[in-house]
N, C-alpha and C positions, 0 to 999 in steps of 0.2 A: 448467573447474571442473565437478564433478558436481552433480547435484541435491542429494545429501546434504551436500556441502560448502557449497552455497548456503544450505541450511536451517540448517546449523551457523553460518554467518557471520551470518545474520539473528538467530539465537538469541543469539549473543554480543553483537552490536551493540545489541540491544534488551533484554538481560537486566536491566539496572539500572532500566528504566522501571517505574514503580509505577502501579497501578490508581488512577485518580482516585476518591476516596471521597465527593465532594460535587458537586452540580450546578455550582458555581462553578469547580471544578477540572476538570470534564468539558467544559463548553461555554462558548463565548464569547457565547452568547445568540443574539439574532436571532430571526427569525420561526420557525425550525426548532429552536431551542434546546430546547423542551420535548420534541420527538421524539428528540433525542439522549439526553436524560435517560431517556425511556421505553425506548429501544432498548438503551442501554449501561450505565446506572448500576447498579452492584452486580454486573455480570457480569465474569467473568474471560475471558481470551483464548480458552480452550477452549470456553466456552459460546458466545461470539460466533462462533467458527469453526464450531461444530456447527450453528448456525442462521442462517448468514449468507445474506442475500438481497441480491445486488448492487444491484438497482434500488431497494431500500428503504434499505439501510444505507450505501452509498457516499456518498450526498449528505450524510449526517450528518457525515462527516469534514470537510466544509467549515465546519462550525460548532463543531468541537472545538478545545480548547486544544492547544498543542504537547505538553503532558504527556499528554493523552489520545491524540493521534495516535501518539506514541511507544509508548504501551502497546498500542493496538488495531491499528495498521497491520500488524504482522507476521501477524495472522490472515488477512486477504485476500491478502497476499503469498504465504503458504504455500499457501493454497487455489489460487492461480493456477499453482503448480508441479505440480499434479496433472494426470494424463492420464486421460481426454481433457480437453484444455484447455477452459476455460469462456469462450466468446466474449463472453457478456454481462458476466461479471466483468472481462474484459480491457477492454471498452469503457469501463466506469466507472472502473477503476483507471487506465487511460491518461489519461482525462479529468481525473482528480484529480491525478495526478502530473506531467503534462506542464507544462513551463515555457511562458511566453507567454500565450496566451488563457486557458488553464486554470490559470494560475499560482495557487498556494495559498501564502500567506505562511507558514503554520504548518509546512508540509513543509520549506521551506528553512531553518527555524530549528532543525531537528533537529541532533544532534551530527554532526560530520564522519564518525565511524565508522558512524553510521546511514545517512548519505547514501551512503557508499561501499558499504555492504551493499545498498542499493537499486540502485546501479549494477551490482553483481555479479548481482543477481537479474534485472535487465533484460537484461544481457549474456547470461546463461544462456538466457533465453527466446529472444532473437534467434538465438543459435547453434543451439538445439534446433529452432526453427522453420525455420531456413535448411536444416538437414539433412532435415527432414521436416515439410512444411507441414500443420498440423492441419486437419481439416474445419472449414468456416465461417470460415477465416482466409485471408488473401491476402498477397501480397508487401508490401503497404503495412503490414501488421501487423508483419512482420519489420523493416521500416525504422523503424517507430515504437518498437519495443522497443530497437533499436540507438540511436536518437536519445535515448531515456531514459537508456540506459547512459552515453552521452557527456555528457549534461547533468548527471547526478549524480556523475560522476567529476571534474567541474571544481570547483576550489576556489571557494568563495563569499567575497566580501569586503565 
């Protein structure tokens, strides 16, 4: 799959997601709920993508509703497809998306087509990094991307 095909797959899978228009639709609350509102409420995907700071914004996804994750997650996924690859963004995205210790209920509640698009995204990264390892990345990052691809292609029950 090419980068363009992955971008198109993400766009199709998440196109029906609607921007949360209230704090209750954006965040599940918690101690960081007010920061999620501050950083995301009223912003569209393009605005989030243009000003995305991984160390600041990725933690916010932990406190988002499934609706908000579905709307905003494509922005950092698309950013991760850019070269040179952003190792800081990868660190936070992998931590958010990985099953197990970093398990996030909201991610696994996404639609099957969205989970499959995430699998294709991760597979693309693993294959691209296998061909040419980016600076500041190592073989473990290739393995982590492949692991994400396998995890997200598995049916959830």
